[in-house]
Every structure is written in C-alpha cells, then in structure tokens.
C-alpha positions as CSV (number, residue, x, y, z in Angstrom):
1,X,0.0,0.0,0.0
2,X,2.8,2.4,-0.7
3,X,0.7,4.8,-2.7
4,X,-2.3,5.0,-0.4
5,X,-0.9,7.1,2.5
6,X,0.3,9.7,0.0
7,X,-2.9,9.7,-2.0
8,X,-4.9,10.2,1.3
9,X,-2.6,12.9,2.4
10,X,-3.1,15.1,-0.7
11,X,-6.8,14.5,-1.0
12,X,-9.1,17.3,0.2
13,X,-12.0,16.4,2.4
14,X,-14.6,14.8,0.2
15,X,-12.0,13.9,-2.4
16,X,-12.2,10.4,-3.9
17,X,-9.8,7.7,-4.9
18,X,-10.9,4.9,-7.3
19,X,-8.8,1.7,-7.3
20,X,-9.2,-1.0,-9.9
21,X,-7.6,-4.4,-9.9
22,X,-8.2,-8.2,-10.2
23,X,-9.6,-10.1,-7.2
24,X,-6.0,-11.3,-6.4
25,X,-4.5,-7.8,-6.5
26,X,-3.5,-6.6,-3.0
27,X,-4.7,-3.0,-3.9
28,X,-8.3,-4.2,-4.0
29,X,-8.1,-5.6,-0.4
30,X,-7.7,-2.7,2.0
31,X,-8.2,-3.3,5.8
32,X,-10.7,-1.1,7.6
33,X,-8.1,-0.3,10.2
34,X,-5.8,1.2,7.5
35,X,-8.7,3.2,6.1
36,X,-9.5,4.6,9.5
37,X,-5.9,5.5,10.1
38,X,-5.7,7.4,6.8
39,X,-9.1,9.1,7.3
40,X,-10.7,7.3,4.4
41,X,-14.1,5.7,4.0
42,X,-15.5,3.3,1.5
43,X,-18.0,4.9,-0.9
44,X,-18.3,1.9,-3.2
45,X,-17.3,-1.7,-2.3
46,X,-15.6,-3.8,-4.9
47,X,-17.9,-3.9,-7.8
48,X,-17.5,-5.0,-11.4
49,X,-15.6,-2.5,-13.6
50,X,-17.9,0.5,-14.2
51,X,-18.7,1.5,-17.8
52,X,-16.8,4.7,-17.3
53,X,-13.6,2.7,-17.2
54,X,-14.4,0.4,-20.1
55,X,-11.9,2.1,-22.5
56,X,-8.9,1.2,-20.3
57,X,-6.8,-2.0,-20.7
58,X,-5.6,-3.9,-17.6
59,X,-2.5,-6.0,-17.5
60,X,-0.8,-8.5,-15.2
61,X,2.3,-7.4,-13.3
62,X,4.4,-8.5,-16.3
63,X,2.9,-5.6,-18.3
64,X,2.3,-7.9,-21.3
65,X,-0.6,-10.2,-20.4
66,X,-3.9,-8.4,-20.6
67,X,-6.5,-9.2,-18.0
68,X,-10.2,-9.3,-19.1
69,X,-12.3,-6.5,-17.9
70,X,-14.8,-9.0,-16.4
71,X,-12.1,-9.9,-13.9
72,X,-11.5,-6.4,-12.7
73,X,-13.1,-5.0,-9.5
74,X,-13.3,-1.3,-8.6
75,X,-13.4,0.3,-5.1
76,X,-14.0,4.0,-4.5
77,X,-12.7,5.6,-1.3
78,X,-13.4,9.1,0.1
79,X,-11.5,11.4,2.4
80,X,-13.5,12.0,5.6
81,X,-14.1,15.5,6.9
C-alpha cells in the first residue's frame, strides 16, 4: 500500500480515490483499520468495472498479459471531513 498514504494525504476532504484491480490484487483488499488511520471511508465496495472505465486496458504485473475487464473490480474511497 505504498501509494495510499500519500494519496490520502493530498486529498481534500470529500475527495475520492478509485482503485481497480483483479480479485487477487492486493490493492483491492484494504483493511478497515488502515482506512480509519488514513481518514478514508469506502464509498463503493468492490464492484465489477464501471462502464466509465471500459476504455482502459488492464495488464498483469508482467505488463504484457492483458486481464479481461470481467475480472476487474473497482473500489471507491473518500477522504473524511
């Protein structure tokens, strides 16, 4: 979760972060205790990839193998305050 503390720090209250990844991606599994510590709350639990992101391509860590959009989940977080 290297990016999340910095993203939370620079967000204004009410600002949102959208995270997309496969079910096995660690960035889609964020513990409630970390969210509380960073002053974030879940707006939208992991859901199938919203249509607004359908133009994007997703790849495995190797950067070559494409992951089907049907395997991608999206979570939206908001800065409290």
